[in-house]
Biopython code that builds the backbone (N, CA, C, O; Angstrom):
import numpy as np
from Bio.PDB.StructureBuilder import StructureBuilder

atoms = [
    (1, "MET", "N", (162.847, 80.009, 0.362)),
    (1, "MET", "CA", (163.206, 78.631, 0.250)),
    (1, "MET", "C", (164.516, 78.599, -0.535)),
    (1, "MET", "O", (164.680, 79.344, -1.501)),
    (2, "GLY", "N", (165.435, 77.752, -0.128)),
    (2, "GLY", "CA", (166.707, 77.669, -0.826)),
    (2, "GLY", "C", (167.284, 76.270, -0.757)),
    (2, "GLY", "O", (166.896, 75.458, 0.082)),
    (3, "ALA", "N", (168.222, 76.005, -1.657)),
    (3, "ALA", "CA", (168.874, 74.703, -1.693)),
    (3, "ALA", "C", (170.283, 74.862, -2.255)),
    (3, "ALA", "O", (170.565, 75.781, -3.024)),
    (4, "SER", "N", (171.159, 73.946, -1.851)),
    (4, "SER", "CA", (172.525, 73.912, -2.364)),
    (4, "SER", "C", (172.827, 72.501, -2.853)),
    (4, "SER", "O", (172.352, 71.514, -2.289)),
    (5, "TYR", "N", (173.623, 72.428, -3.909)),
    (5, "TYR", "CA", (174.040, 71.131, -4.443)),
    (5, "TYR", "C", (175.544, 71.185, -4.667)),
    (5, "TYR", "O", (176.037, 72.037, -5.406)),
    (6, "HIS", "N", (176.272, 70.270, -4.026)),
    (6, "HIS", "CA", (177.728, 70.206, -4.174)),
    (6, "HIS", "C", (178.065, 69.337, -5.379)),
    (6, "HIS", "O", (177.822, 68.131, -5.379)),
    (7, "LEU", "N", (178.632, 69.975, -6.416)),
    (7, "LEU", "CA", (179.032, 69.231, -7.609)),
    (7, "LEU", "C", (180.268, 68.388, -7.329)),
    (7, "LEU", "O", (180.347, 67.233, -7.746)),
    (8, "ASN", "N", (181.227, 68.968, -6.625)),
    (8, "ASN", "CA", (182.435, 68.282, -6.176)),
    (8, "ASN", "C", (183.013, 69.094, -5.026)),
    (8, "ASN", "O", (182.325, 69.965, -4.493)),
    (9, "LYS", "N", (184.270, 68.835, -4.623)),
    (9, "LYS", "CA", (184.801, 69.535, -3.452)),
    (9, "LYS", "C", (185.099, 71.011, -3.726)),
    (9, "LYS", "O", (185.388, 71.752, -2.787)),
    (10, "HIS", "N", (185.037, 71.459, -4.977)),
    (10, "HIS", "CA", (185.342, 72.852, -5.316)),
    (10, "HIS", "C", (184.114, 73.669, -5.738)),
    (10, "HIS", "O", (184.078, 74.880, -5.520)),
    (11, "PHE", "N", (183.123, 73.029, -6.329)),
    (11, "PHE", "CA", (181.980, 73.774, -6.876)),
    (11, "PHE", "C", (180.682, 73.449, -6.135)),
    (11, "PHE", "O", (180.416, 72.302, -5.774)),
    (12, "ARG", "N", (179.891, 74.492, -5.922)),
    (12, "ARG", "CA", (178.580, 74.341, -5.306)),
    (12, "ARG", "C", (177.596, 75.253, -6.048)),
    (12, "ARG", "O", (177.930, 76.392, -6.374)),
    (13, "ILE", "N", (176.398, 74.756, -6.311)),
    (13, "ILE", "CA", (175.338, 75.542, -6.930)),
    (13, "ILE", "C", (174.286, 75.836, -5.854)),
    (13, "ILE", "O", (173.831, 74.935, -5.150)),
    (14, "ASP", "N", (173.912, 77.112, -5.744)),
    (14, "ASP", "CA", (172.877, 77.531, -4.795)),
    (14, "ASP", "C", (171.686, 78.062, -5.577)),
    (14, "ASP", "O", (171.853, 78.740, -6.591)),
    (15, "ALA", "N", (170.488, 77.753, -5.106)),
    (15, "ALA", "CA", (169.263, 78.249, -5.731)),
    (15, "ALA", "C", (168.335, 78.766, -4.633)),
    (15, "ALA", "O", (168.240, 78.180, -3.554)),
    (16, "VAL", "N", (167.652, 79.876, -4.926)),
    (16, "VAL", "CA", (166.755, 80.498, -3.951)),
    (16, "VAL", "C", (165.472, 80.913, -4.657)),
    (16, "VAL", "O", (165.506, 81.413, -5.781)),
    (17, "TYR", "N", (164.340, 80.700, -3.988)),
    (17, "TYR", "CA", (163.040, 81.176, -4.468)),
    (17, "TYR", "C", (162.361, 81.902, -3.325)),
    (17, "TYR", "O", (162.350, 81.422, -2.191)),
    (18, "GLU", "N", (161.787, 83.074, -3.629)),
    (18, "GLU", "CA", (161.054, 83.836, -2.619)),
    (18, "GLU", "C", (159.785, 84.392, -3.251)),
    (18, "GLU", "O", (159.809, 84.921, -4.362)),
    (19, "HIS", "N", (158.684, 84.264, -2.530)),
    (19, "HIS", "CA", (157.416, 84.853, -2.962)),
    (19, "HIS", "C", (157.020, 85.890, -1.930)),
    (19, "HIS", "O", (156.961, 85.581, -0.740)),
    (20, "ILE", "N", (156.747, 87.112, -2.358)),
    (20, "ILE", "CA", (156.375, 88.201, -1.462)),
    (20, "ILE", "C", (154.893, 88.514, -1.659)),
    (20, "ILE", "O", (154.444, 88.795, -2.770)),
    (21, "PHE", "N", (154.152, 88.460, -0.571)),
    (21, "PHE", "CA", (152.731, 88.802, -0.584)),
    (21, "PHE", "C", (152.588, 90.257, -0.152)),
    (21, "PHE", "O", (153.191, 90.671, 0.838)),
    (22, "MET", "N", (151.796, 91.032, -0.884)),
    (22, "MET", "CA", (151.528, 92.417, -0.512)),
    (22, "MET", "C", (150.050, 92.537, -0.154)),
    (22, "MET", "O", (149.181, 92.107, -0.913)),
    (23, "ALA", "N", (149.783, 93.110, 0.978)),
    (23, "ALA", "CA", (148.409, 93.224, 1.468)),
    (23, "ALA", "C", (147.588, 94.148, 0.572)),
    (23, "ALA", "O", (148.128, 95.056, -0.061)),
    (24, "ALA", "N", (146.298, 93.910, 0.526)),
    (24, "ALA", "CA", (145.383, 94.770, -0.231)),
    (24, "ALA", "C", (145.340, 96.144, 0.432)),
    (24, "ALA", "O", (145.229, 96.250, 1.654)),
    (25, "GLU", "N", (145.427, 97.183, -0.373)),
    (25, "GLU", "CA", (145.440, 98.558, 0.123)),
    (25, "GLU", "C", (144.478, 99.410, -0.694)),
    (25, "GLU", "O", (144.072, 99.037, -1.794)),
    (26, "SER", "N", (144.127, 100.553, -0.137)),
    (26, "SER", "CA", (143.268, 101.515, -0.820)),
    (26, "SER", "C", (143.854, 102.906, -0.662)),
    (26, "SER", "O", (144.554, 103.192, 0.309)),
    (27, "ILE", "N", (143.562, 103.764, -1.625)),
    (27, "ILE", "CA", (143.956, 105.168, -1.531)),
    (27, "ILE", "C", (142.775, 106.010, -1.996)),
    (27, "ILE", "O", (142.090, 105.673, -2.961)),
    (28, "ASP", "N", (142.558, 107.095, -1.299)),
    (28, "ASP", "CA", (141.515, 108.049, -1.650)),
    (28, "ASP", "C", (142.041, 109.424, -1.252)),
    (28, "ASP", "O", (141.953, 109.805, -0.085)),
    (29, "ALA", "N", (142.583, 110.165, -2.203)),
    (29, "ALA", "CA", (143.216, 111.452, -1.909)),
    (29, "ALA", "C", (142.693, 112.524, -2.851)),
    (29, "ALA", "O", (142.481, 112.283, -4.039)),
    (30, "THR", "N", (142.490, 113.710, -2.296)),
    (30, "THR", "CA", (142.046, 114.860, -3.086)),
    (30, "THR", "C", (142.973, 116.031, -2.777)),
    (30, "THR", "O", (143.306, 116.287, -1.620)),
    (31, "GLU", "N", (143.384, 116.735, -3.827)),
    (31, "GLU", "CA", (144.276, 117.884, -3.677)),
    (31, "GLU", "C", (143.687, 119.062, -4.438)),
    (31, "GLU", "O", (143.335, 118.939, -5.611)),
    (32, "ASN", "N", (143.583, 120.189, -3.773)),
    (32, "ASN", "CA", (143.124, 121.417, -4.409)),
    (32, "ASN", "C", (144.336, 122.289, -4.711)),
    (32, "ASN", "O", (145.166, 122.538, -3.837)),
    (33, "VAL", "N", (144.431, 122.750, -5.958)),
    (33, "VAL", "CA", (145.618, 123.476, -6.412)),
    (33, "VAL", "C", (145.215, 124.848, -6.942)),
    (33, "VAL", "O", (144.201, 124.990, -7.626)),
    (34, "GLY", "N", (146.022, 125.852, -6.617)),
    (34, "GLY", "CA", (145.905, 127.135, -7.286)),
    (34, "GLY", "C", (145.000, 128.161, -6.672)),
    (34, "GLY", "O", (144.645, 129.125, -7.350)),
    (35, "SER", "N", (144.605, 128.015, -5.431)),
    (35, "SER", "CA", (143.753, 129.061, -4.855)),
    (35, "SER", "C", (144.617, 130.238, -4.413)),
    (35, "SER", "O", (145.736, 130.059, -3.933)),
    (36, "ASN", "N", (144.086, 131.426, -4.581)),
    (36, "ASN", "CA", (144.744, 132.638, -4.103)),
    (36, "ASN", "C", (143.679, 133.656, -3.721)),
    (36, "ASN", "O", (142.496, 133.317, -3.669)),
    (37, "ALA", "N", (144.069, 134.875, -3.459)),
    (37, "ALA", "CA", (143.114, 135.883, -2.996)),
    (37, "ALA", "C", (142.079, 136.243, -4.054)),
    (37, "ALA", "O", (140.949, 136.589, -3.709)),
    (38, "GLN", "N", (142.443, 136.168, -5.358)),
    (38, "GLN", "CA", (141.522, 136.550, -6.425)),
    (38, "GLN", "C", (140.673, 135.380, -6.940)),
    (38, "GLN", "O", (139.567, 135.585, -7.441)),
    (39, "GLN", "N", (141.182, 134.187, -6.818)),
    (39, "GLN", "CA", (140.467, 133.030, -7.387)),
    (39, "GLN", "C", (140.315, 131.940, -6.340)),
    (39, "GLN", "O", (141.153, 131.774, -5.454)),
    (40, "SER", "N", (139.238, 131.217, -6.469)),
    (40, "SER", "CA", (139.103, 130.029, -5.628)),
    (40, "SER", "C", (139.930, 128.912, -6.276)),
    (40, "SER", "O", (140.819, 129.187, -7.081)),
    (41, "VAL", "N", (139.657, 127.729, -5.946)),
    (41, "VAL", "CA", (140.430, 126.583, -6.433)),
    (41, "VAL", "C", (140.413, 126.529, -7.957)),
    (41, "VAL", "O", (139.351, 126.554, -8.580)),
    (42, "LEU", "N", (141.616, 126.454, -8.554)),
    (42, "LEU", "CA", (141.735, 126.353, -10.004)),
    (42, "LEU", "C", (141.605, 124.916, -10.489)),
    (42, "LEU", "O", (141.093, 124.652, -11.577)),
    (43, "GLU", "N", (142.071, 124.014, -9.677)),
    (43, "GLU", "CA", (142.124, 122.610, -10.116)),
    (43, "GLU", "C", (141.956, 121.704, -8.909)),
    (43, "GLU", "O", (142.494, 121.976, -7.836)),
    (44, "THR", "N", (141.213, 120.637, -9.091)),
    (44, "THR", "CA", (141.067, 119.617, -8.053)),
    (44, "THR", "C", (141.514, 118.289, -8.632)),
    (44, "THR", "O", (140.989, 117.836, -9.649)),
    (45, "ASN", "N", (142.480, 117.672, -7.985)),
    (45, "ASN", "CA", (142.989, 116.368, -8.410)),
    (45, "ASN", "C", (142.529, 115.321, -7.405)),
    (45, "ASN", "O", (142.706, 115.484, -6.197)),
    (46, "THR", "N", (141.940, 114.248, -7.914)),
    (46, "THR", "CA", (141.450, 113.173, -7.058)),
    (46, "THR", "C", (142.016, 111.845, -7.545)),
    (46, "THR", "O", (142.024, 111.555, -8.741)),
    (47, "VAL", "N", (142.488, 111.045, -6.591)),
    (47, "VAL", "CA", (142.989, 109.702, -6.886)),
    (47, "VAL", "C", (142.255, 108.726, -5.984)),
    (47, "VAL", "O", (142.236, 108.882, -4.764)),
    (48, "GLN", "N", (141.653, 107.719, -6.597)),
    (48, "GLN", "CA", (141.003, 106.646, -5.844)),
    (48, "GLN", "C", (141.428, 105.328, -6.470)),
    (48, "GLN", "O", (141.338, 105.150, -7.685)),
    (49, "ALA", "N", (141.896, 104.396, -5.626)),
    (49, "ALA", "CA", (142.340, 103.110, -6.164)),
    (49, "ALA", "C", (142.322, 102.051, -5.069)),
    (49, "ALA", "O", (142.517, 102.349, -3.890)),
    (50, "ASP", "N", (142.088, 100.826, -5.476)),
    (50, "ASP", "CA", (142.258, 99.635, -4.649)),
    (50, "ASP", "C", (143.304, 98.788, -5.354)),
    (50, "ASP", "O", (143.223, 98.584, -6.565)),
    (51, "TYR", "N", (144.289, 98.292, -4.606)),
    (51, "TYR", "CA", (145.341, 97.532, -5.268)),
    (51, "TYR", "C", (145.908, 96.468, -4.340)),
    (51, "TYR", "O", (145.785, 96.543, -3.118)),
    (52, "THR", "N", (146.524, 95.488, -4.956)),
    (52, "THR", "CA", (147.224, 94.412, -4.264)),
    (52, "THR", "C", (148.348, 93.946, -5.185)),
    (52, "THR", "O", (148.373, 94.314, -6.359)),
    (53, "GLY", "N", (149.255, 93.161, -4.681)),
    (53, "GLY", "CA", (150.347, 92.715, -5.537)),
    (53, "GLY", "C", (151.108, 91.558, -4.925)),
    (53, "GLY", "O", (150.870, 91.148, -3.789)),
    (54, "SER", "N", (152.019, 91.057, -5.709)),
    (54, "SER", "CA", (152.923, 90.005, -5.248)),
    (54, "SER", "C", (154.165, 90.039, -6.121)),
    (54, "SER", "O", (154.169, 90.633, -7.199)),
    (55, "ALA", "N", (155.214, 89.397, -5.640)),
    (55, "ALA", "CA", (156.463, 89.344, -6.397)),
    (55, "ALA", "C", (157.098, 87.976, -6.203)),
    (55, "ALA", "O", (157.036, 87.397, -5.118)),
    (56, "ASP", "N", (157.706, 87.470, -7.264)),
    (56, "ASP", "CA", (158.456, 86.222, -7.210)),
    (56, "ASP", "C", (159.912, 86.533, -7.534)),
    (56, "ASP", "O", (160.210, 87.209, -8.518)),
    (57, "ILE", "N", (160.811, 86.033, -6.696)),
    (57, "ILE", "CA", (162.249, 86.255, -6.888)),
    (57, "ILE", "C", (162.919, 84.891, -6.982)),
    (57, "ILE", "O", (162.720, 84.028, -6.127)),
    (58, "VAL", "N", (163.717, 84.708, -8.030)),
    (58, "VAL", "CA", (164.480, 83.480, -8.226)),
    (58, "VAL", "C", (165.933, 83.872, -8.424)),
    (58, "VAL", "O", (166.233, 84.773, -9.207)),
    (59, "ALA", "N", (166.847, 83.195, -7.712)),
    (59, "ALA", "CA", (168.269, 83.498, -7.841)),
    (59, "ALA", "C", (169.068, 82.201, -7.858)),
    (59, "ALA", "O", (168.714, 81.217, -7.208)),
    (60, "PHE", "N", (170.148, 82.230, -8.615)),
    (60, "PHE", "CA", (171.074, 81.092, -8.700)),
    (60, "PHE", "C", (172.485, 81.606, -8.466)),
    (60, "PHE", "O", (172.818, 82.728, -8.846)),
    (61, "GLY", "N", (173.307, 80.782, -7.840)),
    (61, "GLY", "CA", (174.707, 81.160, -7.621)),
    (61, "GLY", "C", (175.606, 79.960, -7.820)),
    (61, "GLY", "O", (175.231, 78.824, -7.529)),
    (62, "LEU", "N", (176.794, 80.229, -8.318)),
    (62, "LEU", "CA", (177.813, 79.201, -8.478)),
    (62, "LEU", "C", (178.994, 79.599, -7.599)),
    (62, "LEU", "O", (179.568, 80.674, -7.772)),
    (63, "ASN", "N", (179.352, 78.741, -6.668)),
    (63, "ASN", "CA", (180.448, 79.030, -5.730)),
    (63, "ASN", "C", (181.634, 78.127, -6.024)),
    (63, "ASN", "O", (181.486, 76.940, -6.313)),
    (64, "TYR", "N", (182.801, 78.722, -5.943)),
    (64, "TYR", "CA", (184.053, 77.962, -6.106)),
    (64, "TYR", "C", (184.898, 78.152, -4.866)),
    (64, "TYR", "O", (185.145, 79.278, -4.434)),
    (65, "GLN", "N", (185.338, 77.049, -4.298)),
    (65, "GLN", "CA", (186.225, 77.086, -3.123)),
    (65, "GLN", "C", (187.550, 76.461, -3.512)),
    (65, "GLN", "O", (187.599, 75.427, -4.179)),
    (66, "PHE", "N", (188.638, 77.118, -3.075)),
    (66, "PHE", "CA", (189.967, 76.560, -3.383)),
    (66, "PHE", "C", (190.749, 76.382, -2.123)),
    (66, "PHE", "O", (191.892, 75.926, -2.165)),
]
sb = StructureBuilder()
sb.init_structure("model")
sb.init_model(0)
sb.init_chain("A")
sb.init_seg("    ")
for serial, (resi, resn, name, xyz) in enumerate(atoms, 1):
    if name == "N":
        sb.init_residue(resn, " ", resi, " ")
    sb.init_atom(name, np.array(xyz, "f"), 0.0, 1.0, " ", f" {name:<3s}", serial, name[0])
structure = sb.get_structure()
């Protein structure tokens, strides 16, 4: 969404607002680290998460025309 306002024939103010929606997501990952011929897995790393988010962006501009 945006708007402009002309102060006079030389100056204009612009304003913008944006809202970004981020979809709900999930992650479930497992990583085995360090196996070799002498040893089995040395370390297992697991990440599990559910997340969502949003962002708001606001911007202003001043324009001069001559």
